[in-house]
Each structure stands twice: as structure tokens, then as C-alpha cells.
N, C-alpha and C positions, 0 to 999 in steps of 0.2 A: 041814756045810761042802761036802760034795760037791754039795748042792743049790744052794748059791750059785755054785759053780764052773759047774755045768751051766746055771744061769740066765744067767750072764755070757757064757758061750760062745754060748748061743742068741741073746741080744740082740745080741752082736757080729756073729754070722753074719747075722742079719736086717738089721742096719744095712748090712753089707757088700753084701748082695744088693740092697738098695734103692739104694745108691750106684752099684753096677755097672749096675743096670737103667736108672737115670737117665742114666748116662754113655752107655750103649748107645743109648738113645733120641736123645740129642743127636747122637751120631755118625751114626745112621741118618738123622736129619733133615737133617744137613749133607750127607750123601751124596746124598739125594734132591734137595736144592736144587742141588747141583753137577751132577747128572744132568740136571735140567730146563734148566739153563743150557747144557749141552752140546747137548741136543736142539734148543733154540732156536737155537743157533749153527749147527747142521747145517741147520736150516730156512732160514737166511739164506745158505747157501753157494751160490755160483755154480759154473758148469762150470770156470771158471779156478781157483777155490779148490780144487776137487776134484783137479785135475791136479797141484797142488802137494803134496797129501797122499799120493797113490797112485802107485806106479811104473807105467810104461807097460804092463808085462806083466800087471799086476793090474787095469788100468783096464777096467771092464765095458763091453760093447758098447752097452748101452742108453744110456750116457752119451755116448759118442763118435759115436753114430749121428746125423749131421748131416741137415738138411733135404734137401740135395742127394743124400746117400747113400740116403735113404728113397725119393726119386723114382727114383734109378737102380735100386734094388731093384724098385720097382713096374713100371718100364719093362721090366726083364728078365723079370719074370713075364708081363707083357702080351705080349712078343715070343713067349714059349713057348706061350701059349694062343691066339695070334692066328689060326692056321689054323682052330681050332674056332669062334672068335668070328666069323670071316669067313663060314663056312658058315651058322651060325645067323642072323647079322645080315643076310646077303644075302636070305634067305627072308623075314625079318621086314620088311625095307625094301620088298621087292617087294609084299608083301601090304598094307602100311600106306601106302606113299608113292604108289602108283598112284592110289588114290582121291583123295588130296590134290592131285596134279598135275591130275587131271580137274576138281577143284573150281576150280582157278586157271587152267584152260586158256583161252587167248585165243580170240577169236571166229574168227580166221583158220584155226584148227586144228579138225579134227573128232574127233581121238583122239590119246592119248599112252599108249603101252604099252612096258614094258621087254621087250626080246628077249634081252638078256644083262645080268647083274648079278652081279659079284663085286668084292670090295673090294681084291683084290690081295694082295701078299705083304708090304707095308710097313705095320707097325702104327703107330698114333698114338703120340706121345710126350707124357708129362705133363711140363710145364715149371714148374708151380707148384701148391701146395696150401695152403689156409688155412681157418680157421674164422672165419666172420663173426660177431663178437661182438654187434654191435648187432641183428643179425637173429636170433641165437640167444636162448634163454630162452623164456618162455611155453610151456614144454612141448615144445621142439623144439631140434634142432641143425642149423645151416646150414653147409654146406661148399661151397667153390668150388674147382674144378679147372681150371687153365689147360692147354689141349691144343693141340698143333701136329701137323698131318698133311700131309705132302707125299706123297700116295699114288700108286699105280700101278694104279688099279682098271680093270676092263673093264666099262664101262657103255655099252650101246647102247639108244637109245630109238627105237622105230618110230613115226613121225609121219605122220598123214594130214591133208592140207590140205583146205579147203573146195572147192578147185578140182579135187580128185581126184588130187593128186600124193602118192605115198607115198615117204617118205625115211627111211632108217635113219641116225640122228644119234648120233655117238659123243661122249661127254663125256670130255675128256682134260685132263691137266696140272692136276689139282686141287691147290690149295694152300689150307689152312684154318688159321686161328689164332683161338681163341675161349676164353671162360671159361664153363664149365658150372656151374650151381648145383644142389646136392642139398640137399633139406630133409627131415630125418628127423623126422616128426611124425605122431601124438602119441607122446611117450615113455611107455612102459608098463613094468610090472614083469615081464612075460612075456618069454621069449627070442624074438627077439633084442634086445629093449629098445625097439622102436619099432613102430608100427602100420602105417605107410605111408612110401613115399619119393616125393617130388615132384622132378622134374628139369626143367631149363629151360636154354636157351642164354642166359646172363645178358648176355654182351657178345660180339658178333661183330667181332673185330679185322680179319680178312681172310678173304675168300672169293673165290678166283680159279679160273677154269676156262676151257677153250676148247671150242668145238663144231666138229665136222667131220662132213660128210656122207660116209658110207662110199662111196667110189668117185666123189666129186664135190665141188663147192664149195657151201657153204651160202649164199654170197652170190648164187647163181643166182636165188633168189627174194627180192626186196627186202623187208626188214623181218622176215624169218623168224627170223634169228639173234637180233635184239633181242626178238622175241616169246617165243622159247623161253627165253632167258636171264632175261627178266623173270619168266616163269612159275616157273622154278626158284628164283629169289631170293625171290619172293613166298611160295612154298610153305614155304621154310625160315623166312622172316621171321615168318609167322603160325602155323606149326604147333608150333614149339618155342621161339621167342624170347620172353624175359620181356616182359610179365607172364604170357603163356601158359605153362602148365606141364602136364606129363604126370604122372599119379598112378598109382603101382603099389602096390596093397594087399598087405601082407605078412601081416597078421593079419585075420581077418574083422571087418567093421565098416563104418560109414557115414562116408565121408571127403569128402562133398560140400562141407564147409566149407573144404576146401583148394583148391577150384577158384577160378579168377579171377572176380572179381565187379565190376560197374560201381560207380564211386564218384562220377561226375559227368558233365556234358554240356558239349561244346564247340560253341559257335556260331561259324560261319565265314561271312564274306561275301567271296566272290571278286569283287573290284572290277574290275580291269583288268590288262592287260599292255601293255608298251611296248617298242619296238625289238626285237621278236622276230626270230630268225634266219629268213631266207626259205629254205624248203626246195623251192620250186617253180622250175623253169626258166622257165616262162611264167606271168606273173602273180605273185601273192603267196600265202603260206601261208594255209590255212583252219584257224586254231587252235581247239582245244578243250582243256579241262583235266580231269584225273582227280584227285580229292581224296580222301584217306583217312588214317586213323590205323592201322587194321589192314587189310591187303590182301585181306580176304574179299570175294567178289564182291557179296554182299548188303549190305556195309557201305562200299562205294566209291561215290562220287558223281561223275557226269559232267556237265560244263557243256554248254551249247549250243555249236554250231560257228559261229564268225564268219567268213564267207567273204571271201577276198581281202583280208586285213587283218593288218598287222604290229603294230598298236596296238589290239587288241581291247578292247571294253568289255563285260564279262559282267554285273556287278552281280547276282550270284546268291547265294542264302543256303542253307547246308547245316548239318545238325546231326549230331554224332557222339557216341557213347558213349565215355567214358574209364574205363580200369581202373586205370592207375597213372600219374598226371601227373608223377611224379618221373623216369620213364624213357621214356615214350612220346613220339613225335613226330607232327606233322602233315606229311604229304608231299603235294606237288602235282607232277604230271607234266603237261607241256604237249606236245600232239601236233599234227601237221599232218594233217588228214583227207585221205586219198588215195582216198576212195570205196570201190570194191570191193577195192582192195589194202590191205595192212596199213598202218596209220597210222605215220608217221615221227616219232620222238621229237625234239622241239625242245630240251627241257631239263627238269631236275628241280630242285625247291627243297624245303627242309625247315626246320621251326621246332620247337624243343624246347618241350614243354608246361610244363616247369619254369620257363621264362622268363616265364610269364603269371601275373599277379596275379589271384586269384579275384575276380570281380565287376567287374573293370576292363577296358574295351575297349582293345585294343592294335592300333594300325595299323602295318603293316610293309610295306616294299618288299624283296622277296627276289630275289637274282640267280639266274638259272638256270644249272645246270652239267650236264655230260653224265653224270657218275657221282658219287654221293654219297660213295663209299668212297675211290677213288683220286685222282680229279680230275687225271688226267694231261693232259686236254685243257683248257687255260685260255682257250679261245676265248670271247669274249663272246656270250651267247645271248639277252640281253634280261632283263627283270625282270617280276615280277608283284606286284600290290598286294593285300593281305589286311587284313581287320579281324577280330580274334579276341576271343572272350569265353569264359572258362572258369567254369562254375557248378557247384561241388560239390553233390551231392545233400544236401538238408536245409537249404540256405541260400538257396533261391530266394526266400523271402518277404522276405529282408533285402537282396536285390540288385536293382539297376536293370538291366534287360535291354532295350537299345534294339532288339534284333531281335525281341522278343516283347512287344507292347504290354500284355499281361496283367500283367506285372510292374510296370508304371508306373501302373496304375489303382488307385483306392481301392476299398474293398469295395462302396460304393454304385454306382460305375461298373460293377463286375463284375456286380452284380445286374441292372442295367437295360440293359447294352450290347447284349445279344443281340436286343432288340426295338427298339432305337433306331438310326436311320440318320443323324441330322443333329445329333448332339451332339459332333462332333469325333472320335469313335471309334466305328467300327462293325465288324461281322464278316462275312466271306464264307466259305462252305464251299469247300474245294478239291475239284476233281473227283476221284472215286474215293476220297475220304477223308471220309466223312460225319461222323466224330467230331471231326476236327481242323479248327480254324477259323483263317483267315488274318486277322490284325488289320489294319485300315485306320486309319491315323492322319492326320487332316486338320488343316490349319492354314495360317497365312500366314508365308512366309519373306521377311524384309526383307534385301536385299543392298545394302550400300553399297560402291561401287567407289571407293576412296580415291585410290590412286596406283599408279604402277609405277616401277621403277628399273632402270637398266643394261640397257635394251632394246638389241637389236643394231641396227647401222647398216643401213638399207634403201635410203635415197635417195642419189643421187649427191652431194648436199650434205653428206653425213656425218650426217644426221639421219633422223628418221622422223616420220610424221603418224599417231600411234596412236589407235585407238578400240577399245572392247570390246563384244562381242556376248554377251549372257547368255540362257540358256534352260534350262528343265527338260527332262530327257531323255524323260519319259513324257508330257509335255503339249506343246501347241503355243505356249505363252506364250513370247514373245521380246522382249527389250529391247536397246537400243543406247545407249552413251554418246556424248557429243559428241566430235568430233575435236580433238585438241590438236596444233597445227601445229609442225613442226620442233622436236621435243623427245624426248629419250631417257629423260627422267625426268618423265613427265607427271603432273599432278594433276587428278583429275576431281571427287571429292567429290559423287557422284551416287548416289541411293538408289532402288531398284526393289523393288516388292512382287509376290511370286508367290503365288497361291492354289494350295496343294499338296493334291492329293487322296489321295496315298499316300506319306507321308513316309518310311516304313520301306524302300520299294523304289525311290524316285526318286533322281535325281542332279542336282546343279547343274553346268552346263557353261559355261565362259567361254572365248571365243576372242579373242585379241588380233590386230588387223589393222592394216595400214598403208594409209592412204587415199591414192590417187593420182587425178589428174584423169582418166586414161584407164583406171583399173582399181583393183585392190586386191591386196595380198599378205598372206598369213597369216604372222604372226610366231610364234605358238605357242598353247598352250591349257592350261587348268587344269580338272581334273575332280575332283569330290569328292562323297562321300555326305553325307547329312544326319545321320549318327550323332552327330557331335560337338555340333552345335547342338541336337539333341533332348535330349542329356544335360545340356549346360551352359545352354541357354536363350539365351545371348548370348555372343559372343566376337569378338575382333579379332586378326588374324594376317596374316603375309606368306607367300605360297606361291610356290614356284619354277614358272616357266613352262616346260612341256615344249616342246622344240623350240628353246630358246635355251640358251646356255652359262651365262649369269649373270643373266638377267632374272627379276625377282620382281614380284608384284602384291600390294598390300595391300588386304584386305577386312574389312568388319565385317558379321557375320551375326546375326540375331535371329529367334527362333522364337516365334510366338504361336498356341497351340492354339485351335481353334474351340470356344467355349462349353464349356470344360473344367469339369466339375462337381467339387464338393468334398464330402467326407463330412460329414454333419451330426451 
């Protein structure tokens, strides 16, 4: 009997333990499920949600620390350490910037040296900080800091001119606002977590300063102020402005892959200028242009000087290396050549490379301004005409490049052109450049002068007797249409053929005249390169006549290459 009682008690106890364990497991599973839901809810919490749950006295500082408060804290720390930063940075600037200024030194100056250099007592202020998401990743972190500085530095530059004049020039009233980019790359597992830092001035919003000769006026030497200011701006533009970047290695390693690298080539044809401001009291300006993407002396190109002309025709071709087409610009500065004195700036123009479609020629007219940043002077200074073509590296074989005939030739033509002089395409070696060849494209240009419209009134009768003179700039070929009497909307429908020896570098020039019994009066002109007709082969269009307010001339152009070979 006792055996049965013991067995019953044992079985009952076992069943009870099994039931209790199962119930415990269910409760534990439910608890875990509820805990997971709570954690998920916390993960979705916003700052506003947390404010509702916690009283103000228990609210942690890391939650209430706003972006503005972070910057305030950073600026307070920067103010504290600024005297030490000033001392260290002044010596660093002196040793690093003097060689850069020397590199960009204009021809009018023989030397540029700092005699005094301190950054003053006012520290820069950080006004914004962000992580650039699209630039981060790929083993790096990209940070941008917006900085503003209205400093009181003591900077004096000792300047010696070519004519033997020594001047101490003080840089005053500096105002700067810009965005600096920091790239932490590569990310590594060792402390501090990255191998190197790259820094660059990503965007210069404002850079203003004044120059004053100690004990005199800088205006005493014409052009000196512009030359010094241009030197300072160029040095900043090319030494630290994106895509140029400075690399500071933190851990030992090879970080050459972080340096700026060429990605393409920009072909530029400086065609002409019109209505340039006259800088001379007697006669007219003698304009020339300086063209560049980066203002390095060996990467800037200077055109020839056109004497005594406010409507110069340059028709010159230049090539430039491109590192970042999304942010870089092509800049053109037009000067008046003053001989032994410093050249006087007529105006500046700029075009963004991001506006160019790779492989497509873009013709533009750019208005000249005095200053690209502030443009406080709205005076009209004239215009310049450019033709631009951007060719990314690696795509040359698939692009048509009218500035370089090699891209338009078949493989058979490339193989035989060096020894052939009369097949429509030949090559000439440029002086002092035995490896590079200048392609000569020959052919026949057919020009049909169709009509003109809205010509200005020239005669007392309220009409005009217009005719057109056509000629190629590099040759002596010249043709003339018939005179259409007493008509402001003449129709000619006459065709003329020009044998062109160098189509890549020649220009078609048309002048519209009014015929009189006792003389003739020039109405206006049209000047164009042959780039478009080389690309399209044939086209018809209307062109505005320079020198008139509303006059246009309608033309039909056709290009026929001489004996162009085809690949067999």
C-alpha cells in the first residue's frame, strides 16, 4: 500500500513539475516577445518622443545637445586654443605660402616675401558641420566644415618690382567665408581609425581684403594692386581649392591614390572678342587673353596681342587637363597690353565644365565682368567667343574631335597620312615639338549667301543698297555678291566656292556693305569658324550681323573634303 502511495505521489509530483516548467517557458517566451517589441519601439523613438517620457531634470545631455550647441562648444574651444594655433600656423604659413606666392608671382614683380605675419586675436568661427553621405563610403568618411573669419591679422609683404621699387604692402580687412572638406581615408582597425586626412577648400563663398602700402598709396604704381590681388587669389585658388587637396598621413603608408588625378582633356578655341572696353586714352586697347582651368603658371595659356583693336580676332586653340569636371571652371582674363608697364585688366569670364556634354562642341559668347565673386561693377566690358569640347580619357576613340583631325580619320588614313601630302589630310610638325603633329585638313567650302533681313537704314531714302564681301581669313580668296538696290531685306541666292588649305584653323568672314555712287559704308560683319560645317558636313542657318541691332544674314554652308579615303 505504501508502495502505491509513493508511486502516486511521485507521478503527481512529476506531472506538476512538467506542467510548471511548460507554463514557465510560455511566460518566458511571452516576456521575451514583449521585450523585443519594447526595444523595437525604442529604436523608432524620436527626440520629441523621449521628451515626453523623461522629466527635464533627467534628460541626458547627449540627447539635448543640438547642432548649434555643438558648434558653440567647438567655437569656445577654438577661442581658447587660438593663441597657440596662431603661433604655430603663422610659422607654417610663412614657410609654405612664400614658395606658392613665388610660383604665382606676376612678371611685374621680382620678389614677394613676408616681413610680418600673425593671424591676430580673432579666431575663425565654425557655422556649419555635416557628413557628406554620397562622398562617404568606399572606406572613407567625408566631413564638411563651414567657416567664417573676419580677422585682424598683421600681414606685411615686402614687394620688389622689376623697375627697382621696394614696397611694404599690408593686407588688411580680411573677410572670408568658405566650406572646407575633410576626407578620412582609408579607414583602418588601428587607432585612430584612419590612415590619412585629405583637406581642401571645397567652396569659397567670400574672400575680401584690402591692400595698403605702408606709408603710401598702392595706386601710385598703375596695375600693381591688381597684380598683387590676382597673385593672392590665384595662390589660394590652386593651392587648396577643390579638386586640389592636401594629404596629411597619420599612419605609415602609401597614400598617393588620394592625390588629384587627370580624368579628361578640354579643347578650347578662343575665337574673338567684340566691343571691348577701351583702356587707352590715345588710340584703342591692345587686347590679349589668358586662359586657364587652374592658375598654375605652366598650365595657363596666353593668346597673341591684337594691337589697337576693340574687336580682336584671335582664332587660337588651347588644350587643358581636367581633374574634376563637376566642380572646375574655365576662366578667361582679357588684358590691355601696356608694354613695359603692368597690363590692365579689361574683364573676366568663366564657364562651368559641368555645363559641357562630353564629345559635343559647345559655342558660347561670354560677357566680361570686373570680378567673378562680387560683381559690384555692372559696367559693360564686352564679350568673348569660345568653342569648347570636353573629352574624358578612355573615350577618345568614340568621339569626333574637330580640333584634332586624328579623331576623324579612319585607321587606313592614320596609317598613311604621315607620308601623304595631297589626300586632303596631311601633318606638319610644330616648332620645338618634334613628337606632336599639327593636322592639316584640306577641302572645298561652298558658301551660299541666301538673303538678309532687317538691315539698318543707311541712305536718305530710308533704304540701303547692300552687298556682301566674303573671304577666308588665312587665304587671299575673296568674292562679292551683286548689289541689291534700295532694299533692307535683300535676296541674293549666290554660291561661292573656297579652296581651304587648313580648315581647322581658318575662318569665314563676311562683311555687309552699302553701295553708294561716291563711296561705300560698312553695315556690319559675321565671323565664324569652320567647326560646325566640319562636324555636320552641310547646314543652313541665320546669323546676327555684328554692328547692327537687328540685322541677320541667311547662309548655306557645305564642306567637301579633298580625296577623303575610306577604310577597305
